C-alpha beads as a LAMMPS data file, in Angstrom:
LAMMPS data file: protein, C-alpha beads

134 atoms
133 bonds

1 atom types
1 bond types

-500.0 500.0 xlo xhi
-500.0 500.0 ylo yhi
-500.0 500.0 zlo zhi

Masses

1 110.0

Atoms # bond

1 1 1 0.000 0.000 0.000
2 1 1 0.988 3.570 -0.592
3 1 1 -0.756 5.397 2.222
4 1 1 -0.371 8.836 3.747
5 1 1 0.385 8.212 7.431
6 1 1 -2.893 9.462 9.004
7 1 1 -4.848 6.851 7.008
8 1 1 -2.428 3.959 7.497
9 1 1 -3.903 2.439 10.667
10 1 1 -7.403 2.233 9.178
11 1 1 -6.115 0.943 5.831
12 1 1 -3.966 -1.695 7.500
13 1 1 -6.855 -2.797 9.722
14 1 1 -9.032 -3.312 6.666
15 1 1 -6.246 -5.126 4.812
16 1 1 -5.837 -7.541 7.725
17 1 1 -9.515 -8.473 7.391
18 1 1 -9.652 -8.601 3.602
19 1 1 -6.555 -10.637 2.771
20 1 1 -7.396 -13.820 4.696
21 1 1 -11.028 -13.634 3.613
22 1 1 -10.226 -13.260 -0.093
23 1 1 -7.447 -15.857 0.012
24 1 1 -9.879 -18.397 1.479
25 1 1 -12.758 -17.417 -0.831
26 1 1 -10.596 -17.604 -3.952
27 1 1 -9.112 -20.948 -2.848
28 1 1 -12.622 -22.368 -2.402
29 1 1 -13.722 -21.260 -5.884
30 1 1 -12.766 -21.911 -9.488
31 1 1 -10.125 -19.200 -9.048
32 1 1 -7.892 -21.696 -7.236
33 1 1 -6.730 -22.963 -10.639
34 1 1 -5.997 -19.525 -12.111
35 1 1 -2.284 -19.380 -12.806
36 1 1 -2.074 -15.612 -12.735
37 1 1 -1.280 -13.268 -9.899
38 1 1 -3.253 -10.258 -8.744
39 1 1 -1.082 -7.818 -6.813
40 1 1 -3.011 -5.132 -4.974
41 1 1 -1.238 -1.889 -4.105
42 1 1 -3.908 0.685 -3.255
43 1 1 -2.928 4.328 -3.171
44 1 1 -4.529 6.302 -0.348
45 1 1 -3.425 9.916 -0.433
46 1 1 -5.065 13.274 0.296
47 1 1 -6.418 15.097 -2.723
48 1 1 -3.510 17.547 -2.860
49 1 1 -1.029 14.635 -3.137
50 1 1 -2.861 12.520 -5.700
51 1 1 -1.076 14.159 -8.630
52 1 1 2.185 12.729 -7.311
53 1 1 0.778 9.288 -6.449
54 1 1 -1.285 8.458 -9.518
55 1 1 -3.194 5.262 -10.142
56 1 1 -0.992 2.901 -12.113
57 1 1 -2.670 -0.428 -12.646
58 1 1 -1.051 -2.538 -15.331
59 1 1 -1.464 -5.964 -16.882
60 1 1 1.817 -7.808 -17.326
61 1 1 0.506 -10.517 -19.614
62 1 1 3.797 -12.366 -20.166
63 1 1 4.398 -12.662 -16.418
64 1 1 0.682 -13.373 -15.832
65 1 1 0.492 -10.555 -13.275
66 1 1 -2.039 -7.806 -12.882
67 1 1 -0.804 -4.946 -10.725
68 1 1 -3.953 -3.305 -9.391
69 1 1 -2.926 0.113 -8.075
70 1 1 -5.983 2.377 -7.925
71 1 1 -6.413 5.546 -5.932
72 1 1 -8.828 5.071 -3.053
73 1 1 -10.765 7.775 -1.256
74 1 1 -8.482 9.114 1.463
75 1 1 -11.282 10.744 3.479
76 1 1 -13.024 7.378 3.866
77 1 1 -9.989 6.050 5.738
78 1 1 -9.774 9.180 7.867
79 1 1 -13.421 9.771 8.757
80 1 1 -15.377 6.724 7.599
81 1 1 -16.650 3.814 9.612
82 1 1 -15.167 0.345 9.184
83 1 1 -17.828 -0.814 6.686
84 1 1 -17.237 2.209 4.458
85 1 1 -13.483 1.641 4.590
86 1 1 -13.985 -2.020 3.770
87 1 1 -16.278 -1.153 0.865
88 1 1 -13.756 1.346 -0.543
89 1 1 -10.820 -1.067 -0.190
90 1 1 -12.744 -3.840 -1.929
91 1 1 -13.970 -1.453 -4.639
92 1 1 -10.339 -1.021 -5.633
93 1 1 -9.782 -4.771 -5.897
94 1 1 -13.004 -5.235 -7.867
95 1 1 -11.583 -2.960 -10.580
96 1 1 -9.418 -5.948 -11.519
97 1 1 -12.325 -7.970 -12.923
98 1 1 -12.067 -6.794 -16.540
99 1 1 -8.351 -7.623 -16.567
100 1 1 -8.599 -11.190 -15.286
101 1 1 -9.138 -12.555 -18.798
102 1 1 -5.674 -11.199 -19.619
103 1 1 -4.340 -13.514 -16.918
104 1 1 -6.089 -16.468 -18.526
105 1 1 -9.247 -16.464 -16.401
106 1 1 -12.266 -18.230 -17.829
107 1 1 -15.707 -16.595 -17.896
108 1 1 -16.646 -18.794 -14.902
109 1 1 -13.620 -17.629 -12.937
110 1 1 -14.450 -13.992 -13.678
111 1 1 -18.042 -14.617 -12.586
112 1 1 -16.807 -16.255 -9.368
113 1 1 -14.483 -13.304 -8.735
114 1 1 -17.347 -10.844 -9.173
115 1 1 -19.627 -12.851 -6.884
116 1 1 -16.972 -12.996 -4.166
117 1 1 -16.367 -9.266 -4.447
118 1 1 -20.094 -8.443 -4.379
119 1 1 -20.636 -10.397 -1.153
120 1 1 -17.318 -9.666 0.575
121 1 1 -18.366 -6.670 2.682
122 1 1 -21.378 -8.453 4.140
123 1 1 -19.460 -11.661 4.800
124 1 1 -16.427 -9.966 6.368
125 1 1 -18.606 -7.816 8.636
126 1 1 -20.589 -10.899 9.694
127 1 1 -17.329 -12.624 10.659
128 1 1 -16.212 -9.612 12.725
129 1 1 -18.672 -9.158 15.592
130 1 1 -16.219 -6.785 17.312
131 1 1 -16.847 -4.121 14.663
132 1 1 -19.746 -1.743 15.204
133 1 1 -22.381 -1.711 12.481
134 1 1 -24.052 1.468 11.342

Bonds

1 1 1 2
2 1 2 3
3 1 3 4
4 1 4 5
5 1 5 6
6 1 6 7
7 1 7 8
8 1 8 9
9 1 9 10
10 1 10 11
11 1 11 12
12 1 12 13
13 1 13 14
14 1 14 15
15 1 15 16
16 1 16 17
17 1 17 18
18 1 18 19
19 1 19 20
20 1 20 21
21 1 21 22
22 1 22 23
23 1 23 24
24 1 24 25
25 1 25 26
26 1 26 27
27 1 27 28
28 1 28 29
29 1 29 30
30 1 30 31
31 1 31 32
32 1 32 33
33 1 33 34
34 1 34 35
35 1 35 36
36 1 36 37
37 1 37 38
38 1 38 39
39 1 39 40
40 1 40 41
41 1 41 42
42 1 42 43
43 1 43 44
44 1 44 45
45 1 45 46
46 1 46 47
47 1 47 48
48 1 48 49
49 1 49 50
50 1 50 51
51 1 51 52
52 1 52 53
53 1 53 54
54 1 54 55
55 1 55 56
56 1 56 57
57 1 57 58
58 1 58 59
59 1 59 60
60 1 60 61
61 1 61 62
62 1 62 63
63 1 63 64
64 1 64 65
65 1 65 66
66 1 66 67
67 1 67 68
68 1 68 69
69 1 69 70
70 1 70 71
71 1 71 72
72 1 72 73
73 1 73 74
74 1 74 75
75 1 75 76
76 1 76 77
77 1 77 78
78 1 78 79
79 1 79 80
80 1 80 81
81 1 81 82
82 1 82 83
83 1 83 84
84 1 84 85
85 1 85 86
86 1 86 87
87 1 87 88
88 1 88 89
89 1 89 90
90 1 90 91
91 1 91 92
92 1 92 93
93 1 93 94
94 1 94 95
95 1 95 96
96 1 96 97
97 1 97 98
98 1 98 99
99 1 99 100
100 1 100 101
101 1 101 102
102 1 102 103
103 1 103 104
104 1 104 105
105 1 105 106
106 1 106 107
107 1 107 108
108 1 108 109
109 1 109 110
110 1 110 111
111 1 111 112
112 1 112 113
113 1 113 114
114 1 114 115
115 1 115 116
116 1 116 117
117 1 117 118
118 1 118 119
119 1 119 120
120 1 120 121
121 1 121 122
122 1 122 123
123 1 123 124
124 1 124 125
125 1 125 126
126 1 126 127
127 1 127 128
128 1 128 129
129 1 129 130
130 1 130 131
131 1 131 132
132 1 132 133
133 1 133 134
């Protein structure tokens, strides 16, 4: 992650919830056989710094890697509640869907990816009773 310090604690807290969930969900789906790699490097910077830290997602077809590096909404990680932060973090990952075919994903794998992403917020929140719901 490329994160301006005031947002780092919230972003890291969300990451610690998302990574194990997505790893398990992908492993339990048709995505387990996808031989490509999705690397997620979200950029969370205040508006006045975004020009310097631009989104730079890129498909590296030969290496079978998609570097997903979108800009996320900084204010969400500063002022938002956990669910909003989770939603924003996952929104960035979901932007990868159209590029999965470039990694060799089948239509079924792309559909599974989209389904996992669409249900992730609800499922992660349900697994985290310590987080307040609003």
